[in-house]
N, C-alpha and C positions, 0 to 999 in steps of 0.2 A: 619515732614510731616504729616497731618491726610491722612487716606484711605478710601476707601469706597469697601461694596459688596451692591449685590440686598439683600434683606430681606430674600427671599428665600435660601441663603447660610447657615442661621442660625436657622436650623429646630429644632434644641435640646432643645434651651431656650425659642423659640416662635412656638412650632409645633400646639397647638390649633389654634392661628391666620393666619397661613401658610394653614389649612385647612379650614377654614372659606374663607380666599382669595381667594382660588381656585374652591370657591363654585359660579357661574356663573349663578344659576337660577333666579338671580335678571335679566338677560336679557329679561327674558319672558315678565317681566313688561312695557319693551320698547314697543312702538309701532311699528309694521312691520318695515313700511317704514323708521323711523328712523335706524332702526337697518341694514337697508341698506345702508344708507348713513354712519353709522359709518363703515362697514367693505371697502366703497368705500376710505373713507378716511383715514385708515390706511393701506391700500393697495397704496399707493401714490408712483405713476411711475416716478415722476418727479423730485424725488432727486437721482436718478439711479448715475447722475455724480459726486454725493457730498462725497462718500466714495469708498476706497479701498475696494475692495471684495463684495460690495452692490448691483453690477448690477444683476448678478443670482439669489442670492437669493431673492430680490425684484420681478424680473419677474416670479420666482417658487411662490411666495405670490399671484401675482397680476392673473397669468395663473390658480391658485387653486381656487382664488375666482370667476374669470370667469367662471369655469366648475363649480364650485355650482349655479351660476346664472343661467346658461342652463339648468342644473340638475332639478332646481328648478323651471323654466319657462316651461318645458316638462312635470313635475309632475301638475304643476298649483298652486302649493305650496311653504310655504318659507322654508320647512324643509332643504333643502341642503344646504340654505344660512344661518341659524340658526344654524347649524352643525357646519360650517366651522368659523362662527363668533366665536363660543366659544372654538374652537380650538387656534382660532388666539388670543383670549383675555388673556385664560390660559397662552400661551407660553409667553403674555410679559410680565402679571404679575409673572411668574417664572423666569424671566430672570434673569443671573448672571454675572452683570460686571466685568470685568476685572478692576483691581485695579492700578489706576493710582495715582502718588504722585499729590495733591491739590498745587495751585499756581506755578508750573513750564511752562516751557513753552509748554512742551509736553501735560499737561491736557487742555490747553486752545486751541491750533490749532489742535485737534485730537479728531473724534465724529466717534462714529462705529455706525454700523447697529441698534444695540439693543438699544443704546442709543436716536437715532431717533424715533424709532418705540415705545420708552417708552412714550418721549416727545409728540408726535403725538397722540397715544394714550390719554394720558389727556386730551389735548389741543381738540381734537374732543368730547370728552365725557364733556366738558366743553362750546363748542360752542352748541351743539345739546342739551345742558341740560340735559344730564345724569347723576344721582347722582350713584355712584361706592360705594358698603356697602363694611365695612371694609378697605375702600383707606388706604395705608399708602403713606405718602407725604415726609416721611425722605428723600428716594432716591433722589426723584424728588428736593426737597433744596437743596441736596448736589449737584445734577449734575447742578441746576442753579448758585450754588458757585463757581464750577469746571469751568463753560463755562462762567462765570464772567458777569453773569447776573445783569443789575442795579435794583434797587427795582424798579423803574417805570415798568421795562422792565419785571420783575415778574408778576407783577399787570393787565399789558396790554397788553405785546405780546403774540399772540398766535401763538406757533410754528406749524403753517400752510401754504400751501401754498396758496396764495390768488387764482390761477385758479382754485385749487381742489374746493375751496368753492364756485366759479363762477359757476361750474358744479352743484353743489349741490342745488344752488340758481334756476338755469335754470331747473332743474329736477323739483322740484318743482311746477315751474310754468307752463311747459307744461302737457295737459292732455294726457290720455291713447291713446286716436285714432290720435294724432299727432305724439306721439313716435313711434304706431305701424307704422305709415306710415313713419317715418324715415327707421324702420326696414325694410319694406317691399324694401324700395328704394335701400339700402346697403347691404342686406342680401346675393344679386349676383355677389357682385364686388368681384372677385378674387384677387384683389390686395388687398383688406382688410379681407375677410373671404376665406380662402382657408385650408381645403373643405368647400363648404357651409353649412350653420347651418340651418336646418328646424324647425321651432316651429309655434305651435299655438298659435292664440291671447289668451291673457290672458281673464278670464270673470270679473275680477274686477281691480281695482286703485292700487292693494296692491302691484304689480310687476311692476306697470308700470316703477317707478326708476331702478329697476334690469336691465331691457332692456337698459334704457338710459346710464347706468353706462358700461353695458358691451359693448356698442357701442365708448364708450370713451375710456376705456380700451385698447380695440382693434385698435382703430385710434392711440393711444399713441405708442401702442408696435412697429405698424407698422410705426412709424415716419411718420403718414400723419398730425398730428397736435402736438403743443406744446403749452409754454406759450407764444411764440411769434405769431405763426402761427395758426390761426382756421380756415383758409378758407373753407378746408374740410366739417367740420362741419357745415359752415354756409350755405354753397352751400346746404347740404342737408336739413337745416331748410327752405331755401326758397323754395326749389321745394315741401316742404310739406306744403308752405302758412301758415309757423309760424307767429304768433304776431310780427309783428314788434318792439315792446320795447323790447322782448325777444332779437332778433337778433341784436338789438342795443347795449346789454351787452359785445357782442364781437366788439364792433368798438373801444373801448379804453382798454387800461392793465387793467388786474385786479386789484383793489385796496379795497378788501373784508376783509382784516385784518387792525388792528388797532395797532401800527401806521402807516402810510400810507408808510413811508421811513426813511432815515436817511438824514439830512441835515447839510452838514458842510461849517461853513464861517471862511475862512481866510481871516483875515483883518489887513492890515498894517494901523498904525495910526500916524505913525510919520510921521510930515509934511504934514498932509491932513489934511485941514481943513474938519469940518462937517463929517469926517468919524464915529464919534461916534452915529450922527443918521443914516448914509446909513445903519450899522451894524443893529442898533435896527429894522430898518425898514423891513430888509430882515427875520430877527428872527421873529418877529412879525407876517410876513406874513405867514412863512412857519410854524410857531407852530399853528397857526390859521389852517393850511390845514390838519393837523394830522402829521405832522412831527415830529422826535425826533431830535433836533436840538443842534447842537455844535460849539462854539463860540472860535476861536483861535486868540487872538490877537496879531499884529506883530509877525507872524510868520517866523522861519528859516528854512531853507532844513532839519534840522533834525525832526520839528515838522511835516512836511507835512509827511516825510518819516515813522514815527513813527503813523500816522493814514492810510496810506496806508498799514501797518502792522497790524494795529488794525481791519480792514475792512477785513482782511482774516481769522479773527475768526468764527468757525462754525455758532455761534448764527447769525449770519448776513445772512444764508440763507432764514430765514425767515422774512426779511425785504423784500418789494415789490419794492423800487426804490431809487435810490442815486441823489442826487442834491449836488454839491460843488461849490462855492462861492469864488473867488479870488479877494478878492479887494485892489487894490494896484495904483502903479505908474508904467509905463512900457513903450513898444513901441511894434513894429510888431512883434519881436521876443521875447522877455522878459518879464516877470513880475518881477517886483520888490521887494523883502523881507527886513526885518529888517538888522540891522549890515550892511550894504551896500552888500547885500545877493541878489542874483537873479537866477531865474529857466525859461529854456525855456517853451514857451509857450507848444510844442511839446512833451515836457516831462513831463508836468501836464497831459495833453492828456493822455500819456501813462499810467502813475501810474495810473489814477483812471478809466481807462474804460477797463481794462484786468484783471479785481477781479473775480475769481470763482464764488463765492457765490451771484454776482451779473449779471451771463450770463442771456442773455435772458429777461432781466429786464432792464429798462426806467432809462438811464442814464442821465442827465442834468447838462451842467459843465459851468458857467457864467464866464466870466473874464472881472470885471468891471474896466478897465485899460485904460490909454491912447495907441494908437497907433503907437507915435511918436510927433514928434516935427514941424512937417510941418504944415503951415497955409493952411487951406482949406477956399476957397470963397463962398459965398451963394449966387446962383443967384436966383432972384424973377423971 
């Protein structure tokens, strides 16, 4: 079995390359507001639940970034933000991954904080159109292979949380006056900021996003907002007379990533006229909506269990939603499967609604089957 290490572990043969990679002066060529967005994305507070031992380290990263934002705002300069960003980027580029045998169950179902940071950093740079000089994609390719990314996922899937991208979009659309009004409204809320932090209004738009991201970080860490509930932030935006188009962004689940989600179609075609057309229409519809669609024809219990296990792989933390179709015969209690098999409706719901990587994400389950043989009269 192949094994991998981060390039930083091989300094003897690639010392020159490593020294170049650790030079992050190229960050100065990135616009200040884009550097702030990069710092926000790589200190992602929403993946805390996904890794053992991740919570403490990630909170520390977020707190450090928040302190840097506060110090920069107090000085009315991006100096502290830039310094902590440089340290974070260097730490990511210097990561030493623990060797794991590729192709084993362990390699596909375990992901570390370092690996998430590595994926998020590269995806953030791609999303923000930041070109990293001397970037070595070897480890990225090996990580994609270990986590069983398909070629389409390598090309299109951004390993970033959709809600974090939503905050980035909102930050860009807000002006300094509105962001400052939000800050003045929230800074004395002891449920959010304790002790109270006193700042002077920045003299330019450059630090506008630092204020907004600091508010988001604090609301997340105080568990006032999350992927599902954004009411606290929305109420602040409304109080500050924010443009309704911006507020409306929070009326729906965030869908800022492509693909939008995973769509599974379990279609029993035995003894079902028109089943082919039915499945084709579902596939066409959800492909058009930006979903990655997988169709399982004439599924049995093992097929369904295999997909439940598949959705437990870490790569699915970066999908924003899940849709499942069960198309078959059945009744009010069960759905029929191939080879005279059947499964209870409640068991289907249990299997596909309690998936760790789809927690606090929209899940829609369609059961397109009969509810029984009882005749129903239609009254005009």
